[in-house]
Backbone as JSON, one array per atom type, in Angstrom:
{
  "sequence": "XXXXXXXXXXXXXXXXXXXXXXXXXXXXXXXXXXXXXXXXXXXXXXXXXXXXXXXXXXXXXXXXXXXXXXXXXXXXXXXXXXXXXXXXXXXXXXXXXXXXXXXXXXXXXXXXXXXXXXXXXXXXXXXXXXXXXXXXXXXXXXXXXXXXXXXXXXXXXXXXXXXXXXXXXXXXXXXXXXXXXXXXXXXXXXXXX",
  "N": [[195.17, 187.23, 196.6], [196.26, 184.68, 198.79], [196.79, 180.99, 198.96], [196.51, 180.11, 201.42], [194.93, 182.14, 202.8], [192.62, 181.22, 201.91], [192.02, 178.61, 202.49], [190.22, 177.53, 205.47], [189.87, 175.6, 206.95], [191.51, 173.77, 209.93], [195.18, 173.88, 210.21], [195.94, 171.28, 211.63], [194.93, 168.38, 211.03], [191.79, 167.56, 211.3], [190.96, 164.81, 211.72], [191.62, 161.24, 212.08], [193.33, 159.47, 210.86], [195.92, 160.05, 207.53], [194.25, 161.37, 205.72], [194.64, 162.77, 203.22], [196.74, 161.3, 202.13], [195.5, 158.57, 202.34], [193.44, 159.03, 200.76], [189.79, 158.17, 199.01], [187.71, 158.19, 196.65], [184.06, 158.99, 196.88], [181.29, 157.84, 195.53], [179.33, 159.79, 195.51], [181.19, 162.31, 195.35], [182.57, 161.96, 193.27], [180.51, 161.82, 190.9], [179.95, 164.38, 191.64], [182.34, 165.62, 190.59], [182.58, 165.2, 188.14], [180.33, 166.71, 186.99], [181.68, 169.05, 187.5], [183.13, 169.5, 186.11], [182.48, 169.58, 184.0], [181.19, 172.06, 183.97], [183.89, 173.41, 184.49], [185.05, 173.87, 181.54], [183.26, 176.05, 180.47], [183.67, 178.07, 182.06], [182.01, 178.6, 183.95], [180.65, 179.47, 187.55], [180.28, 177.65, 190.62], [178.78, 177.05, 192.86], [179.16, 175.31, 195.66], [177.31, 173.41, 198.6], [177.49, 172.6, 202.24], [175.75, 171.05, 205.07], [177.9, 169.95, 206.31], [180.97, 171.2, 207.89], [182.81, 169.51, 207.87], [183.16, 167.55, 205.92], [183.61, 169.48, 203.93], [186.24, 170.33, 204.31], [187.19, 167.72, 203.95], [186.09, 167.53, 200.62], [188.3, 169.68, 199.95], [190.13, 168.18, 199.19], [189.49, 165.96, 196.63], [189.58, 168.73, 194.98], [192.05, 169.91, 194.73], [193.3, 168.26, 194.06], [192.32, 167.73, 191.08], [192.88, 170.61, 190.11], [191.23, 172.59, 190.72], [190.67, 175.63, 191.2], [189.34, 177.42, 194.66], [187.31, 179.03, 196.73], [186.42, 179.12, 200.23], [183.9, 179.52, 202.54], [182.79, 179.52, 205.25], [181.11, 179.11, 208.69], [183.3, 180.3, 210.49], [184.53, 182.2, 209.49], [185.09, 185.63, 210.15], [183.27, 188.85, 209.57], [184.95, 190.66, 207.81], [186.69, 188.64, 206.88], [184.54, 186.7, 205.84], [183.78, 188.72, 203.37], [185.57, 189.39, 201.98], [186.12, 186.85, 200.83], [183.91, 186.38, 199.39], [183.95, 188.49, 197.11], [186.11, 187.97, 196.32], [185.72, 185.45, 194.73], [183.67, 186.55, 193.38], [184.93, 188.34, 191.96], [187.58, 186.92, 191.02], [188.08, 185.12, 188.25], [189.38, 182.67, 188.06], [188.45, 181.7, 190.42], [186.52, 178.92, 190.29], [184.76, 177.43, 192.13], [183.33, 177.64, 194.99], [183.49, 176.25, 198.26], [180.66, 176.46, 200.41], [179.43, 175.93, 204.03], [175.92, 174.84, 204.65], [174.75, 177.02, 206.79], [175.92, 179.17, 206.73], [175.92, 179.95, 204.24], [173.33, 181.03, 203.69], [172.88, 183.95, 205.14], [172.44, 186.89, 204.59], [173.83, 187.29, 202.04], [175.1, 188.04, 198.23], [175.44, 186.07, 195.92], [175.45, 186.31, 193.17], [177.24, 185.48, 191.57], [177.28, 182.86, 191.06], [176.37, 180.24, 188.74], [175.44, 177.26, 189.2], [174.53, 175.31, 192.03], [175.28, 172.83, 194.3], [174.13, 170.66, 196.2], [175.14, 169.07, 199.06], [174.42, 167.12, 200.66], [171.39, 166.48, 202.6], [169.2, 168.57, 204.63], [167.69, 168.93, 207.45], [165.34, 170.26, 207.37], [163.64, 171.97, 205.19], [164.05, 174.76, 204.36], [166.24, 175.99, 205.93], [167.79, 175.0, 203.17], [166.45, 175.98, 201.15], [166.69, 179.09, 201.35], [170.12, 179.07, 201.57], [170.69, 178.26, 198.63], [169.19, 180.01, 197.2], [170.52, 182.28, 197.56], [171.85, 182.67, 194.87], [169.82, 183.07, 193.31], [169.11, 185.63, 193.55], [168.43, 189.11, 193.15], [169.73, 190.86, 190.38], [171.35, 188.76, 189.16], [172.42, 187.78, 185.63], [172.13, 184.54, 184.55], [171.13, 181.64, 183.6], [170.01, 179.62, 186.09], [170.98, 176.78, 188.13], [170.11, 174.34, 190.17], [171.67, 171.72, 192.4], [171.25, 168.52, 193.25], [172.52, 165.97, 195.96], [171.62, 163.19, 196.4], [171.94, 159.7, 198.41], [171.08, 156.8, 196.92], [168.94, 154.74, 199.45], [169.45, 155.61, 201.71], [170.03, 157.31, 204.77], [169.59, 160.17, 203.99], [168.15, 159.68, 202.13], [165.62, 159.46, 203.54], [165.51, 161.55, 204.79], [164.82, 163.46, 202.59], [162.43, 162.8, 202.86], [161.14, 164.01, 204.84], [161.79, 166.0, 204.29], [159.73, 166.66, 202.49], [157.48, 166.14, 203.52], [157.34, 168.64, 205.64], [157.33, 170.73, 203.78], [154.97, 170.22, 202.86], [153.29, 171.07, 205.31], [153.9, 173.91, 205.4], [152.91, 174.62, 203.28], [150.29, 174.51, 203.92], [148.76, 171.85, 203.48], [148.28, 169.84, 205.22], [146.35, 169.2, 207.55], [146.0, 170.02, 211.03], [145.96, 168.15, 213.01], [147.28, 166.44, 211.34], [149.69, 167.42, 211.01], [150.83, 167.02, 214.3], [150.52, 163.86, 214.19], [152.77, 163.33, 211.76], [155.01, 164.42, 212.69], [155.89, 163.14, 214.66], [155.92, 160.44, 213.06], [158.2, 161.42, 211.32], [160.14, 161.27, 213.18], [160.22, 158.42, 213.74], [160.58, 157.39, 211.55], [163.03, 158.64, 210.89], [164.68, 157.34, 212.6], [165.0, 154.68, 212.19]],
  "CA": [[194.49, 186.36, 197.6], [197.11, 183.46, 198.89], [196.48, 179.82, 199.24], [196.43, 179.96, 203.14], [193.66, 183.0, 202.92], [191.2, 180.66, 201.04], [191.32, 177.78, 203.21], [189.92, 177.81, 206.52], [190.13, 174.42, 208.45], [192.88, 174.15, 210.92], [196.19, 172.88, 210.26], [196.34, 169.75, 212.25], [193.33, 167.74, 210.48], [190.59, 166.7, 212.65], [190.98, 163.36, 211.2], [193.19, 160.37, 212.75], [194.29, 159.3, 209.77], [195.77, 161.2, 206.75], [193.11, 161.71, 205.01], [195.01, 163.0, 202.15], [197.53, 160.45, 201.36], [194.6, 157.2, 202.39], [192.04, 159.12, 199.99], [189.54, 157.26, 198.28], [186.61, 158.57, 196.07], [182.7, 158.35, 197.33], [180.34, 157.76, 193.9], [178.71, 161.47, 195.33], [181.93, 163.3, 195.15], [182.85, 161.59, 191.53], [179.67, 162.74, 190.87], [180.4, 166.25, 191.64], [183.89, 166.47, 190.0], [182.24, 165.24, 186.74], [179.55, 168.19, 187.3], [182.83, 170.33, 188.01], [184.68, 169.49, 185.06], [181.56, 169.85, 182.77], [181.31, 173.41, 184.19], [184.52, 174.15, 183.96], [185.05, 174.58, 180.34], [182.91, 177.55, 179.98], [183.9, 179.48, 183.32], [181.21, 178.78, 185.21], [181.09, 179.4, 188.72], [179.28, 176.89, 191.47], [178.89, 176.97, 195.21], [178.97, 173.65, 196.93], [176.77, 173.7, 200.05], [177.54, 171.07, 202.5], [175.94, 171.49, 206.44], [178.97, 169.74, 207.65], [182.7, 171.51, 207.74], [184.07, 168.47, 207.77], [182.8, 167.12, 204.41], [183.88, 170.58, 203.34], [187.32, 169.74, 204.76], [187.35, 166.36, 202.65], [186.8, 168.45, 199.17], [189.01, 170.22, 199.48], [191.56, 167.5, 198.46], [189.73, 166.14, 195.12], [189.62, 170.14, 194.16], [192.86, 170.37, 194.93], [193.91, 167.25, 192.8], [192.04, 168.51, 190.17], [193.43, 171.49, 190.07], [190.1, 173.39, 190.42], [191.17, 176.99, 192.44], [188.17, 177.34, 194.91], [187.38, 179.52, 197.89], [185.29, 178.31, 201.26], [183.17, 180.27, 203.17], [181.64, 178.63, 206.69], [180.85, 180.02, 210.37], [184.59, 179.95, 211.07], [185.05, 183.71, 209.2], [184.52, 186.95, 210.52], [182.6, 189.6, 208.7], [185.48, 190.79, 207.01], [187.06, 187.41, 205.98], [183.55, 186.58, 204.43], [183.5, 189.65, 202.16], [187.19, 189.25, 201.3], [186.15, 185.51, 200.17], [182.73, 187.05, 198.37], [184.21, 188.98, 196.62], [187.49, 187.46, 195.45], [184.93, 184.82, 194.22], [183.04, 186.81, 192.44], [186.04, 189.02, 190.47], [188.61, 186.32, 190.04], [187.42, 184.37, 187.07], [190.02, 181.58, 188.19], [188.09, 180.44, 191.61], [184.9, 178.59, 189.81], [184.48, 176.68, 193.17], [183.2, 178.31, 196.15], [182.84, 175.44, 199.0], [180.24, 177.15, 201.97], [178.19, 175.4, 204.97], [174.73, 175.74, 204.63], [174.12, 177.96, 207.64], [176.87, 180.46, 206.41], [175.42, 180.55, 202.93], [171.83, 181.52, 204.47], [173.04, 184.52, 205.9], [172.09, 188.16, 203.69], [175.02, 187.42, 201.4], [174.64, 187.79, 197.28], [176.5, 184.83, 195.26], [175.01, 185.8, 191.95], [178.62, 184.98, 190.11], [177.85, 180.99, 190.89], [175.13, 179.39, 187.9], [175.19, 176.31, 189.57], [174.74, 174.87, 192.89], [174.86, 171.78, 194.11], [173.44, 171.02, 197.97], [175.64, 167.91, 199.0], [173.53, 166.63, 202.07], [169.73, 167.37, 202.81], [168.99, 169.39, 206.15], [166.06, 168.45, 207.74], [164.53, 171.43, 207.71], [164.02, 172.72, 203.9], [163.6, 176.27, 204.55], [167.6, 176.37, 205.47], [168.51, 174.62, 202.13], [166.16, 177.16, 200.35], [167.62, 180.46, 201.69], [170.72, 179.14, 200.83], [170.76, 178.56, 197.66], [168.39, 181.51, 196.73], [171.58, 184.15, 197.48], [172.14, 182.44, 193.87], [168.77, 183.51, 192.84], [168.42, 187.5, 193.88], [167.95, 190.58, 192.01], [171.14, 191.41, 189.37], [171.62, 186.73, 188.52], [171.43, 187.4, 184.77], [172.57, 183.64, 184.23], [170.68, 180.76, 183.97], [170.43, 178.64, 187.71], [171.28, 174.64, 187.91], [170.64, 173.75, 191.29], [171.43, 170.46, 191.93], [170.99, 167.8, 195.31], [172.74, 164.61, 195.61], [171.37, 162.07, 197.73], [171.8, 158.6, 198.25], [169.89, 155.45, 197.4], [168.97, 153.38, 200.59], [170.44, 156.06, 203.07], [169.32, 158.42, 205.73], [169.37, 160.82, 203.12], [166.62, 159.49, 201.31], [164.45, 159.9, 204.61], [165.77, 163.23, 204.87], [163.95, 163.85, 201.42], [160.95, 162.34, 202.62], [160.97, 164.67, 205.98], [161.97, 167.76, 203.53], [158.7, 166.95, 201.64], [156.33, 166.85, 204.39], [157.72, 169.49, 205.85], [157.16, 171.6, 202.65], [153.32, 170.55, 202.56], [152.92, 171.2, 206.16], [154.37, 174.79, 204.75], [152.17, 175.39, 202.72], [149.41, 173.87, 204.42], [148.51, 171.01, 203.03], [148.62, 169.3, 206.28], [145.11, 169.46, 209.29], [146.55, 169.85, 212.68], [146.46, 166.55, 213.54], [148.45, 165.35, 210.64], [151.03, 167.75, 211.46], [151.21, 166.29, 215.3], [150.8, 162.82, 213.4], [154.08, 163.66, 210.95], [156.21, 164.83, 213.49], [155.94, 161.53, 215.09], [156.24, 159.82, 211.89], [159.65, 161.82, 211.2], [161.28, 160.73, 213.99], [160.27, 156.89, 213.77], [161.44, 157.51, 210.09], [164.67, 158.89, 210.84], [166.03, 156.49, 213.53], [164.32, 153.6, 212.2]],
  "C": [[195.49, 185.01, 197.96], [195.99, 182.15, 199.15], [196.09, 179.65, 200.28], [194.93, 181.07, 203.36], [192.48, 181.95, 202.74], [190.71, 179.06, 201.91], [191.28, 178.22, 204.61], [189.97, 177.05, 207.67], [191.52, 174.51, 208.81], [194.42, 173.55, 210.07], [196.53, 171.72, 210.22], [194.8, 169.28, 211.82], [192.61, 166.97, 211.52], [190.31, 165.39, 212.36], [192.08, 162.04, 211.87], [193.35, 160.1, 211.82], [194.47, 160.24, 208.67], [195.1, 161.1, 205.54], [194.08, 161.81, 203.18], [196.14, 161.76, 201.24], [196.25, 158.46, 201.69], [193.48, 157.51, 201.14], [190.93, 158.09, 199.25], [188.11, 158.04, 197.98], [185.19, 157.94, 196.27], [182.18, 158.61, 195.7], [180.15, 159.41, 194.1], [179.85, 162.03, 194.92], [182.63, 162.86, 193.3], [182.16, 162.1, 190.94], [179.73, 163.92, 190.34], [181.55, 166.61, 190.64], [183.34, 166.21, 188.79], [181.33, 166.23, 186.45], [180.34, 169.23, 187.22], [183.02, 170.9, 186.7], [183.48, 170.01, 184.13], [181.23, 171.41, 182.49], [182.41, 174.29, 183.56], [185.23, 174.91, 182.38], [184.38, 175.59, 179.89], [183.2, 178.47, 180.81], [183.03, 179.67, 183.5], [181.37, 178.41, 186.62], [180.33, 178.53, 189.63], [179.81, 176.98, 192.35], [178.45, 174.94, 195.21], [178.93, 173.83, 198.63], [176.87, 172.0, 200.58], [177.17, 171.99, 203.96], [177.32, 171.26, 206.97], [180.33, 170.04, 207.17], [183.73, 170.66, 207.71], [184.1, 167.83, 206.52], [183.29, 168.36, 203.7], [185.72, 170.32, 203.16], [187.62, 168.48, 203.56], [187.14, 166.87, 201.15], [187.21, 168.78, 198.77], [190.4, 169.21, 198.48], [190.79, 166.72, 197.11], [189.54, 167.37, 194.47], [190.84, 170.07, 193.75], [193.89, 169.38, 193.62], [193.5, 167.11, 191.1], [192.04, 169.67, 189.5], [192.52, 172.94, 190.0], [190.4, 174.35, 191.55], [189.63, 176.76, 192.98], [188.71, 178.35, 195.92], [186.66, 178.73, 199.18], [184.64, 179.36, 201.69], [182.3, 179.5, 204.11], [181.43, 179.77, 207.94], [182.15, 180.54, 210.71], [185.25, 181.74, 211.09], [184.47, 184.47, 209.94], [183.99, 188.0, 209.19], [183.33, 190.11, 207.81], [186.04, 189.66, 206.52], [185.73, 187.09, 205.22], [183.37, 187.71, 203.44], [184.28, 189.8, 201.5], [186.71, 187.94, 200.27], [184.86, 185.92, 199.14], [183.22, 187.71, 197.01], [185.27, 188.56, 195.86], [186.93, 186.09, 194.36], [184.41, 185.32, 193.06], [183.81, 187.57, 191.24], [187.28, 188.39, 190.25], [188.13, 185.07, 189.3], [188.15, 183.09, 187.28], [189.51, 181.12, 189.48], [186.97, 180.27, 190.57], [184.2, 178.33, 190.72], [183.9, 178.12, 194.34], [182.45, 177.07, 197.44], [182.09, 176.58, 200.45], [179.25, 175.92, 202.16], [177.21, 176.33, 204.54], [174.25, 177.07, 205.43], [175.18, 179.11, 207.14], [176.41, 181.1, 204.95], [173.81, 181.26, 202.94], [172.02, 183.56, 204.83], [173.22, 186.53, 204.87], [173.32, 188.05, 202.81], [173.72, 187.41, 199.19], [175.7, 186.74, 196.88], [175.88, 184.79, 193.59], [176.01, 185.61, 190.94], [178.29, 183.89, 189.89], [176.59, 181.28, 189.22], [174.5, 178.3, 188.43], [175.55, 176.29, 191.17], [174.6, 173.53, 193.17], [174.94, 171.11, 195.91], [174.02, 169.23, 198.33], [174.8, 166.55, 200.03], [172.25, 167.36, 202.02], [169.85, 167.59, 204.6], [167.84, 168.79, 206.25], [164.69, 169.65, 207.37], [164.68, 172.22, 205.99], [164.27, 174.14, 203.13], [165.53, 176.91, 204.67], [168.34, 175.99, 203.71], [167.7, 175.98, 201.4], [166.4, 178.23, 200.68], [168.99, 180.36, 201.27], [171.29, 179.42, 199.43], [170.12, 180.05, 196.56], [169.64, 182.72, 196.89], [172.05, 183.99, 195.37], [171.2, 183.38, 192.95], [168.46, 185.52, 193.04], [168.59, 187.88, 192.7], [169.47, 190.9, 191.3], [171.17, 189.82, 188.39], [170.79, 187.41, 186.78], [171.81, 186.16, 183.94], [171.21, 182.82, 184.58], [171.17, 179.91, 185.01], [170.4, 177.6, 187.38], [171.09, 174.82, 189.78], [170.25, 172.24, 191.39], [171.6, 169.66, 193.32], [171.64, 166.05, 194.94], [172.55, 163.92, 196.99], [171.28, 160.57, 197.38], [171.1, 158.05, 198.55], [169.78, 154.81, 198.52], [169.91, 154.46, 201.5], [170.04, 156.61, 203.74], [168.67, 159.41, 204.84], [168.64, 160.69, 202.33], [165.36, 159.53, 202.1], [164.34, 160.94, 204.59], [165.19, 164.12, 203.79], [162.93, 163.88, 201.86], [160.56, 163.5, 204.41], [160.84, 166.1, 205.03], [160.4, 168.0, 202.62], [157.69, 166.94, 202.59], [156.27, 168.09, 204.97], [157.29, 170.51, 205.06], [155.74, 171.8, 202.87], [152.86, 170.93, 204.0], [153.12, 173.34, 206.15], [153.14, 175.57, 204.25], [150.52, 174.99, 202.83], [147.66, 172.87, 204.35], [147.86, 169.71, 203.44], [147.31, 169.78, 207.62], [146.39, 170.0, 210.07], [147.03, 168.62, 212.99], [147.4, 165.73, 212.83], [149.72, 165.82, 210.62], [151.5, 167.02, 212.56], [151.71, 164.75, 214.31], [152.18, 162.6, 212.51], [155.11, 164.03, 211.5], [156.84, 163.37, 214.37], [156.46, 160.64, 213.7], [157.89, 159.94, 211.14], [160.67, 161.27, 211.91], [161.27, 159.45, 214.15], [160.87, 156.63, 212.38], [162.95, 157.3, 209.66], [165.52, 158.1, 211.42], [165.38, 155.03, 212.96], [165.93, 152.93, 210.52]]
}
C-alpha cells in the first residue's frame, strides 16, 4: 500500500495557513507521542481515536515527522477502502498506528491487531467511545489491552467527562426520572458555562 492510499485527507489543506510549516506541538500531542514512542520499541500497534477528522489531519504532521508509519480510517472511506486499511494495519508490521474517527471506529470492525487505544477528545455520549474502543477487545484478542483518554484540565473536556459520568449513572439506573430530567438541564448549563 502506498502512502497516497493511506492518507484520506484532501490534497488542498482545509486550514488557512501552512500548518506543516507553522506546526507547534500541543501538550496533548506531546503526551501522545511519548506514549507511542514507548510502544514503538516493542512493535505494539495502537489506535488513536478522535471525533474530529481535522484533528486527525493535524496528527499526521507529528507522526510523519517522528517517522511513524500509520494508516487512517474515517467516514470518507467506502467499504472496500475500509477493509483494505484494516487489513494493512493488521498485517503490515511496519504500520504501528491507526488514526481513526470515533464514529468510523464504532461500526462492526475487528481491531484486535492493536493492544493500545488513545482517545484524544471526549464525546458527550460515553457509549460512542465505548463502542469504538471495544473493537480492540473483540473475541480473538490475545494481548493485554490499554485504553488511555487525554483530557486537558480546565477545558470543556473536563465538563464533557462530567457529562459522560452522569450519563453512565443514568444508563445504570442510578438516577430517578426527576434526576435524569434535572441532569439534562444541568449538562447543558455545565457545557456552556
